[in-house]
N, C-alpha and C positions, 0 to 999 in steps of 0.2 A: 119659041120653045124649041123648035126642032134644031135651030142653030146652036142652041145652049148645048143641046143633049150630043151634037156633032162634035162640038169644042170639047165636052169633057171625054169622050172616047178618043179623041186626038191625043189628048193630054195623057189619058191612062195608056196609051200606045207608046207613047214617047218615054213615059217613067219605065215601063216595062222594058223598052229596048236599052235605056240607059243601064238599068239592072243587069241585064245580058251581058252587054259590053263589059261592065264592070267584074262580073263573074269570070268571064273568060280571060281578062287580063290578070286576075290573082292565079288561075291555073297555070297560065304561061309562065308567070314570075315564079310559082312553086317548082314547076318542071326545070326552069333553068336552074334554079339553086341546088338540086339533087342531081344535076348532070355532071359527074365526075367519075373519074376511073374508080372501079369496085374496091381497090385497096387504099383509095385517099382517106377515108373516114379513119382508118386504123392508124394512119401516119400522123393525122392531124392530133387524133386522140392521145399518141404516145408523146408528141411534143408538148401538148398543152398540158397534160395531165402527170401522173406519177411516172417517175423514170422506169423504162422497163427493165425487168432482171435479165442477167446474162450469165451463161454456164461458167464456172471457175475454170482458169487454165494453169497448169503447172508453171510455176516459175523456175529459172535457171537454177541448177544444183551448185551450192557453194563449193568453192575449189580448197581443197584440205590435202593434208598429207597424213597417211597412216605409217606407223613405225614398227618395224619388227626386228626382233633381236636373234642374230645368228652368231656363226663364228666364221673366221676368215684370216687369211695371213697377209701381213703388211707386204706390199710391193713397193720397194723404193723408187723413188724419183730419180732422174738422171741430170736434169737441166737445173742449175742453180739460178734462181730468178732474182737474186742479189739482195734478199732480204736478210741482213745481219745487224741487228739493233736491238733497242728496248723501246716498245711503244710506238711503231713505226707502220706505215703503210706502203705497198708496192702495188702500181697498177700492172694488171696482168691481161694480155689479150688472149682470149679462149680460142681454141683451134677449131671449134664449131659452135653455132648458136646454143647456148644452154637454156634448156626449157625450165621454168620455175614458176610456180604458181601461176600457170596459164600465160607467161610471158616469156620472150626469148632475150637473151642477153649476150652480148659479144665481148664485154669488158667486165672485170672484175677487181675489186680492191682487196688485197690479201694483207690481213693483219699479223704482224708478229704474235700477236695475243690469241692466235688460235681460231680465227674466224675469216670469212671472205663476205664482202658487201656488195650488193648492186645499188648503185644510185646514192650511195654514201660512203665515206670514207673516215669513219670515227676510229682512233686508235685508242680509244679508252682501254684502260687494263682491268678495272675492277667489274668484274662481271655481277650480273643481276639476274633474277628470274624472269623468263618472258611472260608478257612481251616487252621488249625494249625500246622506249620511243625515240632513241636518239641514233637507233640503225633503221634503215629502210629495210629492203628485201636482203636477208641475210641467211648464211648458211654457217652454222657454228658446231664444228666436231668437237673442240675443247676449248671454249672462251674462257681464258684465265690470265693471269698476270705472268706472261712468258718471256723469255730472252731468246733471241736468234743471233745473238753476239758471236762474232768469228771465232771460234775456239774449238779444240779437237776434242773435247769432252763429252759430246753428244753421242746417243747410242746411232748406230748406222753411219758414223763418221762426222764430217765437220757439221757444225750446227747451221741452221738457215731454212730456207723453204725450198722444196725441189718438185719439180714436175716430171711427167712422163704421159706420153700419148702411145696407146696401144689399140690394136684392133683396125679395121679397115671400114671405110664409110659403106653404110650408114650406121654402123655399130661400134663407133669408136668409143673409148674410155680414156678420160681426162683424169689425172691422179695429181694431186697436190699434197706433198708430204711436208710435215713440220718435224724438225729435229730440235728441241729446244730445252733450254733449263727453266728451272721455276725461279720466279723473283721473291716470292714469300718464303719458300722453304728450300732445302737443297735437293739435289737430283735433277732427273732428265723426264722428258716426255717425247715419245715418238708415235704419230699418229697420222692419219692421212684422211683426205674427202675424196671420194671418186665420183665424177660427173659423167652420166650416160648420155650418149647422143640420141636426140630425137624422143626420149621416154620422160624426161623430167624426174628420173628415178636418180637418187644418190645412194651413196655407202660411206659410212664412217668405220675406219678400220683401225685397231691399236695394237700398237707393239709394246715396247718397255714402258712402263708407267709407274714411276716412283710414287707418284700421288695419284690414287685411283679416282680423282675427280671431287675430292671433297671441297673443293674452292673453285668448281668450274661449272658452267652452264654448256648443255650439248641439247641442241634443236635446231630448228630453222623458223623463219618469220617472213611474211609477206610485207610489201610496201605499206608504210603507215602504220605497222604493228597490228593491222586489222585482223590477221590470222595468223597464227601459230602453232607449231608442234614441238613440245618438249619432251625429251627423252629423261633428261635429268638436271637438277639444280642444286648442286653443293651435296649431293647424296651418295657420291662414291660409286664403286662398281664397275670402274673401267680398268681392264686388266687386257694383258696380251693375248689375242687371239678373240678378242670381241668384235663383232661386226653389227652395226646398225644400219639397217636399210629403210629409206624413206620411200613411199610409192604415192603419186599424186591420185586424188580421187576427184572426179567432177571437174577436172580443170580444162578439158578439151584440148585441141591441137593448136599450139600458136602459129598464126600466120603473121606476114608483113615482115617489116624491117626489124631486126634485133635492135634491143635498146642499148645504148652505150651507157655503161656505169658511170 
C-alpha cells in the first residue's frame, strides 16, 4: 500500500513539473513574438491594411502667355535674309537663344506667310484659327497668304523679310520685319516680330496694313499645339501703330542646350 501511494505522489509531481515547463515555454514564445521595435506594428499595419493618406502637394504651373495690346512704332530691319518668294521658308540663325514656352531655340524657320516656326517648316498659306496641328512651336504676327517677291512696291522699300539686332547683352532685341503684298487682295502689309533676350517676351508691331487682318491669324502656340494664345483670327483690327506684347506665365527659366529648329 505504501509503495502504491508513493508511486501516485511521484506521478503527480511529474505531471505538475511538465505543466510548469509547458507554461514557461508558452510565455517565452509570446515574449519573443512581441520583441520588435516600437514603430514596427504601425509599419506592418500600413503595408497590410488600407493605404495611408498623404497631404496633397501643388503641381507645376502650366506655361502660358498673356497678351497685352499697346502702341508702338515700327523699327525697320536692315539685313535682307533672302526671302523673296511665294509660300517659302528661310532658315534663320538666331543671335541669342530665344526663350519660348519654357524652351530655348537657336534656329527659326521664317515663312513668307507671316510666321516663324520652331521644329517645323510648313509654308502653308491658308490661315486657320489656333491651335494649328501642322505647326509645332510657332510665332504668328500675321499669318496670311502673303508674297515677299522681289519688287519695289512694298512699304518701307523692297519686299522681303529683314532683320535687325539692337541693344547689348543680356538685353538685346532681335527684330524680324515683313514687307509683303497680299495674294488674295491688293495692297501691302508691313509688320514685325521682336524677340527679347532671356525673357521669353515678344512684341508684334504693325506699320502700313491695307488689310487690317480680316484674313489672318495673330498669336502663338507651343509644340504639339498643346497650348496657344490667340490675339485674333480673321477679326481685323490690325492698324499702323498697334503693338501686341506677349509675356510668359509659369514657364520657368530655360536651361541647357538650345533646341535646333
